[in-house]
Backbone bond lengths (Angstrom), bond angles and torsions (degrees), N, CA, C in turn:
res aa  C-N    CA-C-N  psi(-1)  N-CA   C-N-CA  omega(-1)  CA-C   N-CA-C  phi
1 M - - - 1.443 - - 1.532 107.86 -
2 F 1.333 117.58 114.57 1.438 124.63 177.09 1.529 108.93 -78.76
3 V 1.315 116.62 133.54 1.497 121.48 -177.89 1.511 109.26 -128.22
4 K 1.281 117.89 123.34 1.418 124.96 -178.60 1.622 109.51 -117.12
5 I 1.313 114.19 124.34 1.412 119.41 179.47 1.580 103.26 -102.61
6 C 1.310 116.67 114.67 1.416 121.95 -173.34 1.585 112.17 -112.19
7 G 1.345 111.24 169.20 1.455 114.05 -178.18 1.507 113.17 76.09
8 V 1.347 120.54 23.73 1.411 122.77 -177.68 1.536 109.01 -80.32
9 T 1.371 114.65 136.07 1.476 118.04 -174.55 1.496 112.35 -123.20
10 N 1.308 119.11 -0.03 1.489 120.60 -174.74 1.518 109.14 -151.69
11 E 1.338 113.29 162.02 1.462 116.58 -179.38 1.493 114.55 -67.91
12 D 1.286 118.29 -38.33 1.434 118.34 -179.97 1.530 113.65 -57.67
13 D 1.281 116.25 -43.09 1.486 119.78 176.54 1.480 115.47 -67.41
14 A 1.334 113.37 -32.86 1.550 117.30 174.50 1.486 109.38 -65.20
15 L 1.381 117.80 -46.06 1.446 120.04 -179.04 1.508 110.98 -66.51
16 L 1.362 116.76 -33.22 1.480 118.50 179.50 1.482 109.61 -67.14
17 A 1.320 118.47 -45.18 1.475 121.87 178.17 1.535 112.14 -55.27
18 V 1.286 115.36 -42.58 1.483 122.76 -176.64 1.557 106.46 -69.90
19 A 1.334 116.92 -46.45 1.507 120.79 178.68 1.509 111.51 -59.07
20 M 1.287 118.91 -33.54 1.450 122.74 -177.60 1.573 111.82 -83.92
21 G 1.309 115.00 -4.38 1.470 117.27 176.05 1.511 118.41 103.10
22 A 1.292 117.56 12.84 1.507 119.83 -178.58 1.552 106.20 -69.09
23 D 1.401 112.15 148.39 1.520 118.18 177.08 1.488 109.13 -89.60
24 A 1.318 117.95 -23.62 1.454 120.69 -175.36 1.437 115.30 -142.01
25 V 1.321 123.56 147.35 1.403 126.41 174.57 1.562 107.69 -123.31
26 G 1.306 114.02 134.51 1.483 118.31 -175.99 1.520 111.51 -116.34
27 F 1.364 111.83 140.60 1.445 122.80 -179.56 1.527 110.82 -121.39
28 I 1.253 121.19 127.36 1.472 125.83 -171.41 1.469 110.03 -93.06
29 F 1.325 120.06 114.02 1.445 124.47 176.08 1.536 111.11 -98.05
30 A 1.345 117.12 -14.97 1.473 121.16 179.70 1.585 106.40 -77.16
31 P 1.345 115.90 161.81 1.458 118.44 178.84 1.592 111.13 -58.73
32 S 1.287 115.30 127.42 1.415 122.54 -172.36 1.483 109.07 -173.99
33 P 1.386 121.05 155.18 1.440 122.69 173.18 1.555 111.23 -61.05
34 R 1.300 114.88 -18.56 1.530 121.52 -179.78 1.485 112.12 -105.92
35 Q 1.352 118.17 17.02 1.439 120.10 178.02 1.536 112.22 -62.89
36 V 1.329 115.35 141.08 1.431 122.77 177.82 1.493 110.53 -129.57
37 A 1.356 115.25 162.73 1.479 120.66 177.29 1.502 112.60 -99.88
38 P 1.345 118.10 155.49 1.446 122.16 -173.98 1.528 115.04 -55.38
39 Q 1.364 115.41 -44.45 1.526 117.43 -172.97 1.528 112.44 -65.66
40 P 1.315 117.51 -45.35 1.500 117.01 179.26 1.582 110.64 -63.01
41 V 1.368 114.18 -34.22 1.480 117.05 175.66 1.467 112.45 -65.36
42 Y 1.314 115.71 -40.13 1.538 119.00 -179.11 1.557 106.92 -64.40
43 D 1.313 118.89 -38.32 1.431 120.30 177.88 1.533 113.00 -60.79
44 I 1.352 112.98 -29.41 1.539 117.13 177.71 1.506 111.52 -84.56
45 T 1.362 117.62 -44.70 1.423 117.23 -171.16 1.541 111.96 -68.45
46 R 1.349 118.39 -29.78 1.422 119.26 178.27 1.470 114.58 -68.41
47 R 1.376 117.34 -11.30 1.478 120.42 -178.66 1.524 109.52 -102.88
48 L 1.360 119.61 -2.02 1.445 119.68 -175.28 1.542 110.32 -91.88
49 P 1.282 120.18 152.52 1.468 123.10 176.44 1.483 113.91 -54.65
50 P 1.341 118.32 146.16 1.482 118.79 -177.44 1.530 114.90 -64.62
51 E 1.382 116.38 -22.78 1.454 118.96 -179.50 1.542 114.24 -76.60
52 I 1.358 116.00 -7.79 1.460 119.10 179.53 1.506 110.10 -85.45
53 L 1.307 119.21 130.71 1.423 125.04 175.69 1.558 107.62 -83.03
54 T 1.289 115.32 115.52 1.458 124.39 175.58 1.553 110.82 -96.56
55 V 1.328 117.81 126.24 1.445 124.62 -169.26 1.474 111.46 -122.08
56 G 1.332 118.12 129.30 1.479 122.71 171.65 1.524 110.30 -101.94
57 V 1.303 114.44 125.75 1.488 119.71 -174.57 1.588 109.37 -97.57
58 F 1.333 115.40 123.91 1.461 119.86 -178.41 1.547 108.53 -127.76
59 R 1.313 112.74 158.02 1.501 117.18 178.61 1.524 107.52 -139.31
60 D 1.356 116.73 117.53 1.464 125.33 173.88 1.570 112.71 54.64
61 E 1.365 114.45 35.08 1.410 119.57 176.65 1.542 111.39 -91.16
62 H 1.357 118.09 151.05 1.435 120.90 177.41 1.541 107.17 -58.79
63 P 1.297 117.80 138.45 1.510 120.05 -179.29 1.522 116.10 -53.59
64 R 1.356 115.13 -42.08 1.461 118.28 178.68 1.524 111.18 -66.34
65 R 1.280 120.93 -32.54 1.418 126.37 177.62 1.526 108.53 -69.25
66 V 1.327 118.13 -40.60 1.448 122.56 177.49 1.539 110.19 -60.22
67 V 1.276 116.05 -47.06 1.461 119.45 -178.91 1.552 110.37 -66.13
68 E 1.276 115.48 -43.22 1.519 121.48 177.47 1.540 110.62 -55.11
69 L 1.307 114.74 -56.27 1.425 119.40 -176.78 1.574 113.22 -64.21
70 A 1.369 114.70 -37.65 1.406 117.14 179.49 1.515 110.94 -65.83
71 H 1.325 118.61 -37.98 1.498 120.70 177.58 1.537 110.69 -68.44
72 R 1.345 116.91 -41.89 1.433 121.26 177.75 1.517 111.59 -59.60
73 A 1.312 116.39 -38.10 1.517 120.52 -177.66 1.528 112.03 -83.61
74 G 1.354 117.41 -15.70 1.446 119.71 -179.10 1.480 113.76 74.95
75 V 1.340 116.68 24.45 1.528 118.97 172.83 1.479 113.79 -83.09
76 K 1.242 116.58 145.96 1.513 121.08 -179.06 1.495 114.41 -86.21
77 A 1.356 117.23 -22.79 1.415 121.47 -175.06 1.577 109.21 -136.47
78 V 1.296 113.59 159.24 1.462 119.01 175.30 1.518 109.57 -125.82
79 Q 1.290 115.56 150.33 1.457 121.41 176.23 1.545 106.10 -121.71
80 L 1.319 115.08 121.74 1.489 120.83 -178.90 1.458 108.47 -100.25
81 H 1.360 114.13 109.93 1.441 119.37 -167.20 1.574 114.05 -115.18
82 G 1.372 109.94 32.64 1.489 116.67 178.38 1.489 111.79 -125.74
83 N 1.356 114.74 -141.65 1.402 123.61 -179.62 1.511 112.07 -99.61
84 E 1.274 118.70 30.38 1.448 121.34 -176.83 1.557 111.77 -60.68
85 T 1.355 115.80 139.38 1.420 122.92 -178.78 1.561 109.17 -81.62
86 H 1.256 112.57 166.03 1.495 118.07 172.58 1.506 113.24 -57.37
87 E 1.333 118.80 -32.79 1.405 122.22 179.24 1.566 110.13 -69.83
88 V 1.339 118.55 -37.68 1.396 122.28 177.18 1.531 112.94 -64.79
89 V 1.370 112.42 -43.84 1.519 118.67 179.28 1.537 104.98 -62.90
90 A 1.221 119.73 -43.12 1.473 121.08 -179.16 1.487 114.43 -61.45
91 E 1.405 115.10 -41.31 1.429 121.81 177.65 1.498 114.94 -62.86
92 V 1.354 114.06 -41.74 1.486 119.59 179.93 1.526 108.88 -70.60
93 A 1.389 116.75 -35.41 1.461 120.97 -176.06 1.533 110.84 -68.79
94 T 1.347 120.32 -16.05 1.410 121.94 178.49 1.564 109.85 -73.16
95 S 1.329 117.99 -19.66 1.505 122.25 -176.12 1.518 112.06 -116.79
96 I 1.341 116.60 -23.07 1.436 119.97 179.55 1.496 111.41 -116.66
97 K 1.287 117.56 126.09 1.473 118.91 -171.76 1.535 115.41 -66.38
98 W 1.364 115.30 -38.19 1.474 119.15 -179.32 1.485 110.05 -117.60
99 V 1.292 117.01 119.75 1.456 125.68 -179.56 1.492 108.55 -122.71
100 I 1.332 118.88 127.13 1.489 124.21 175.63 1.490 105.61 -109.89
101 K 1.336 116.52 123.78 1.493 120.90 172.99 1.469 110.79 -99.56
102 A 1.338 115.33 120.82 1.503 121.79 -179.68 1.506 111.80 -94.49
103 Y 1.339 116.54 143.85 1.467 122.71 175.43 1.526 108.40 -133.00
104 P 1.328 116.94 149.48 1.401 120.32 168.28 1.510 109.89 -76.53
105 A 1.284 116.99 141.12 1.509 122.62 -177.38 1.503 105.13 -58.13
106 G 1.330 113.75 138.19 1.518 119.72 176.00 1.525 112.57 90.51
107 S 1.345 116.15 -7.81 1.438 115.42 -179.10 1.546 110.83 -69.76
108 P 1.349 116.81 135.13 1.459 121.55 178.09 1.514 113.21 -61.03
109 K 1.341 117.16 -20.91 1.419 120.00 179.10 1.498 115.41 -72.62
110 V 1.383 117.82 -12.87 1.410 121.06 178.20 1.510 112.13 -63.01
111 A 1.271 117.64 -37.85 1.504 124.03 -177.59 1.566 107.91 -64.34
112 E 1.336 119.99 -21.89 1.444 121.04 -177.15 1.552 110.14 -96.95
113 A 1.283 117.99 5.60 1.501 120.57 -175.71 1.554 111.56 -66.51
114 G 1.314 119.10 -19.09 1.436 119.10 -177.28 1.519 113.46 -68.19
115 S 1.309 118.76 -11.78 1.472 122.44 178.07 1.512 113.06 -103.37
116 L 1.363 116.74 9.60 1.453 119.76 176.37 1.599 111.43 -71.14
117 A 1.327 111.67 163.57 1.501 116.92 176.80 1.506 109.91 -85.69
118 T 1.297 119.36 23.06 1.451 126.10 173.18 1.522 110.31 -149.35
119 D 1.320 116.77 155.46 1.435 119.43 175.06 1.475 112.34 -109.54
120 L 1.335 117.10 9.46 1.496 123.58 178.37 1.561 106.70 -101.32
121 I 1.318 112.51 113.40 1.520 117.93 172.21 1.451 110.68 -128.50
122 L 1.352 114.04 150.74 1.443 122.81 178.34 1.458 110.70 -120.46
123 L 1.340 115.31 132.95 1.465 121.11 178.86 1.529 108.81 -108.69
124 D 1.369 111.86 121.68 1.424 117.14 -176.49 1.493 110.64 -120.79
125 A 1.404 115.09 174.76 1.449 119.18 172.35 1.493 108.09 -67.93
126 E 1.388 113.58 164.03 1.439 119.03 179.98 1.535 116.88 -57.92
127 A 1.338 111.72 -30.17 1.443 119.27 176.80 1.523 109.63 -114.58
128 P 1.375 119.61 94.56 1.424 120.27 -174.11 1.490 112.54 -58.66
129 G 1.339 119.89 143.33 1.434 124.08 -178.67 1.513 115.23 75.72
130 S 1.306 116.43 6.19 1.460 119.26 -177.31 1.557 111.95 -80.96
131 G 1.358 113.07 -15.88 1.454 116.40 -175.96 1.550 114.46 75.96
132 H 1.318 116.05 11.50 1.507 119.64 -178.23 1.532 110.41 -98.11
133 L 1.368 115.40 143.08 1.445 120.67 176.23 1.536 106.11 -81.54
134 F 1.354 111.19 164.43 1.471 119.33 175.52 1.545 107.01 -128.42
135 D 1.253 116.44 166.95 1.508 123.02 177.39 1.510 108.83 -61.89
136 W 1.291 120.08 108.88 1.477 123.29 -178.43 1.470 115.00 -66.95
137 S 1.344 117.55 -15.42 1.490 121.00 172.93 1.466 111.16 -62.48
138 L 1.358 120.19 -20.47 1.461 120.67 179.48 1.462 114.99 -71.21
139 V 1.316 119.19 -8.17 1.452 120.48 177.67 1.500 109.98 -70.82
140 G 1.382 118.42 -16.62 1.413 119.61 177.13 1.528 115.44 -63.70
141 E 1.347 116.21 -10.80 1.497 120.12 176.75 1.534 113.29 -84.68
142 V 1.353 117.14 -4.05 1.439 122.04 179.17 1.524 110.12 -73.94
143 P 1.337 122.49 126.50 1.393 122.11 176.69 1.495 114.80 -60.83
144 E 1.280 115.85 148.40 1.486 121.67 -179.15 1.518 107.19 -65.82
145 G 1.312 111.95 149.05 1.499 121.13 178.73 1.528 114.98 89.09
146 M 1.385 115.11 -2.03 1.452 116.19 179.55 1.583 107.15 -92.52
147 R 1.373 112.70 147.56 1.473 116.92 174.00 1.589 105.93 -91.01
148 L 1.302 111.93 107.75 1.452 121.04 -175.10 1.504 111.74 -88.64
149 I 1.314 114.45 126.65 1.540 120.23 176.00 1.550 101.54 -108.75
150 L 1.275 115.76 124.15 1.488 121.57 -179.91 1.493 112.28 -94.06
151 A 1.317 119.03 126.69 1.432 124.09 179.83 1.554 109.66 -129.75
152 G 1.306 117.45 -170.97 1.451 120.80 171.72 1.500 111.89 90.60
153 G 1.337 117.07 92.40 1.444 124.82 171.99 1.580 115.20 72.20
154 L 1.245 114.78 16.16 1.467 119.25 178.18 1.528 113.32 -69.79
155 D 1.273 122.50 145.66 1.475 122.25 175.50 1.551 105.59 -157.29
156 P 1.321 116.66 178.48 1.470 117.56 -174.18 1.580 113.65 -63.16
157 D 1.353 114.48 -24.46 1.463 115.78 -179.44 1.462 117.64 -82.08
158 N 1.398 116.88 -19.20 1.462 118.05 179.74 1.479 115.92 -118.27
159 V 1.341 118.06 -5.23 1.486 120.04 -171.10 1.555 107.63 -66.97
160 A 1.341 121.60 -36.51 1.440 120.55 -178.61 1.528 111.90 -63.78
161 D 1.367 116.98 -41.72 1.448 122.16 178.65 1.548 108.33 -65.10
162 A 1.306 118.44 -38.76 1.483 121.51 179.66 1.472 110.65 -66.43
163 V 1.362 120.05 -43.71 1.424 122.06 175.78 1.486 114.81 -59.71
164 R 1.322 115.94 -46.26 1.472 120.50 178.61 1.517 112.39 -65.84
165 T 1.290 116.71 -35.76 1.501 120.14 -176.29 1.525 111.40 -78.99
166 V 1.284 115.79 -45.73 1.483 118.94 -172.50 1.536 110.95 -94.55
167 E 1.299 118.54 -29.77 1.497 124.17 -175.54 1.597 108.54 55.09
168 P 1.269 116.54 55.05 1.517 116.20 179.72 1.506 109.12 -76.48
169 W 1.290 115.78 168.26 1.477 123.76 175.44 1.577 108.78 -72.16
170 G 1.396 114.95 -33.14 1.423 118.95 -179.54 1.546 108.81 -153.88
171 V 1.360 111.29 175.66 1.505 119.58 175.70 1.499 107.38 -136.21
172 D 1.348 113.10 154.32 1.479 121.62 -176.68 1.528 108.53 -134.68
173 V 1.350 117.64 136.56 1.411 120.19 -178.75 1.571 108.72 -143.09
174 A 1.317 114.32 142.68 1.516 120.59 172.23 1.468 110.86 -126.89
175 T 1.417 115.62 -74.32 1.442 121.03 -173.35 1.573 112.12 -69.60
176 G 1.388 114.14 -26.02 1.459 116.61 -173.13 1.551 112.17 -72.50
177 V 1.312 119.53 -7.05 1.512 120.98 176.97 1.500 110.37 -125.01
178 E 1.300 118.21 29.21 1.448 124.48 177.02 1.508 113.10 -98.59
179 R 1.354 115.51 151.07 1.445 123.17 166.26 1.546 109.44 -97.08
180 S 1.247 114.82 -25.79 1.551 120.91 177.22 1.500 105.04 -162.03
181 P 1.363 118.12 157.93 1.482 117.99 -176.33 1.498 114.80 -50.48
182 G 1.310 115.98 123.60 1.463 120.93 -177.23 1.484 119.26 81.93
183 R 1.294 117.07 -2.58 1.445 120.82 -179.52 1.529 108.76 -122.37
184 K 1.333 117.92 127.46 1.455 122.79 -178.13 1.552 113.52 -84.29
185 D 1.271 115.27 153.14 1.491 120.64 176.41 1.524 103.87 -106.24
186 A 1.297 116.75 121.23 1.497 125.07 -174.98 1.528 112.41 -54.59
187 M 1.273 115.88 -46.50 1.498 121.08 -177.34 1.495 109.63 -70.02
188 K 1.344 119.90 -38.73 1.428 119.89 177.29 1.523 113.35 -65.98
189 V 1.328 116.80 -37.73 1.426 121.78 176.65 1.524 109.55 -63.73
190 K 1.322 116.43 -45.71 1.444 123.14 179.17 1.564 112.06 -57.04
191 R 1.349 114.43 -50.17 1.433 119.76 -172.83 1.562 108.02 -72.45
192 F 1.325 118.68 -36.45 1.467 120.70 178.06 1.512 110.85 -58.78
193 I 1.285 117.99 -49.69 1.478 123.96 -177.29 1.555 111.46 -63.34
194 E 1.362 112.14 -47.60 1.482 117.29 -178.19 1.488 110.18 -62.29
195 R 1.366 118.92 -46.11 1.418 120.99 -173.93 1.601 112.08 -73.34
196 A 1.345 116.02 -33.26 1.474 119.50 173.64 1.531 110.11 -58.58
197 R 1.323 115.92 -48.82 1.475 121.02 -171.62 1.551 108.28 -73.68
198 A 1.372 118.43 -36.10 1.406 119.63 -179.78 1.535 111.04 -65.56
199 A 1.350 116.42 -32.77 1.487 118.90 -177.62 1.515 116.51 -85.28
200 A 1.395 113.66 -6.01 1.464 120.86 -175.56 1.585 108.39 -67.65
201 P 1.288 120.92 139.42 1.400 126.13 177.90 1.472 114.43 -60.56
202 D 1.310 118.36 -34.14 1.476 120.52 178.50 1.557 107.96 -102.18
203 P 1.373 114.87 138.05 1.440 115.27 178.09 1.502 113.92 -62.15
204 Y 1.309 114.48 143.06 1.458 118.24 178.60 1.510 110.52 -72.23
205 L 1.426 115.01 145.19 1.454 116.07 179.74 1.514 111.96 -70.21
206 G 1.329 116.72 158.16 1.414 121.40 179.96 1.514 113.23 -64.21
207 D 1.385 117.23 167.62 1.428 119.20 -175.45 1.573 113.87 -65.10
208 D 1.321 114.19 -18.78 1.446 118.42 178.33 1.509 114.82 -90.93
209 E 1.374 115.26 5.29 1.447 120.46 -179.69 1.483 109.84 -130.15
210 L 1.362 115.78 121.51 1.404 122.30 -174.62 1.550 110.78 -80.70
211 P 1.304 122.52 121.92 1.444 124.62 -177.65 1.517 110.16 -70.56
212 Y 1.355 117.59 -29.39 1.449 122.24 176.77 1.483 107.86 -139.56
213 D 1.313 117.21 144.83 1.447 120.19 176.67 1.489 111.00 -117.55
214 W 1.369 113.91 102.69 1.476 120.66 -176.60 1.540 109.17 -98.98
215 S 1.343 116.66 6.76 1.470 116.07 -168.15 1.545 111.84 -82.82
216 D 1.360 119.89 -10.91 1.401 123.57 178.42 1.502 110.30 -87.16
217 E 1.329 117.56 93.93 1.507 120.11 -173.71 1.503 108.58 -84.78
């Protein structure tokens, strides 16, 4: 079970997520209460272990700008959280090894995701960052063979049910583990990761075995 802690705004929270066992840490470059700038993110990413996937989140940004900011911030992956076309995704993917394409649940575009230049897709609530759940039956629209990351209103109290019901490849959380906007709550992060992993259909690998290797840039 891949777990991404998103909306990180400071080094302490990034290190907290890593210490609690997160696979990925997300930084939001799109307009948001949790928006961050590339240089502070670079100062954080260079201190994180190489096996951690660092993700920059963008929305409807020009592909060259996405690549430029991602490189300046030192993130290994980008998440495209707007109305980016397949052509934009493909252009970004020529320069960034890991690209996550996000969709609002219920979007007719989800059915076409199988032809993207990535197999990583994220399904979110209609209003990203709202903390609202969506109808999980909508994941049935995701084409087979895609690695689905479930987001949208997840928190420590509902993530286990979400994992058992949807059986996603991964889960993503931002507001659901905060104590205030842009600041994470250590116990919420811990419980979220533990409960997501415990509910996963496949047993999680031991501490000496990496479930994902993001270190090869």
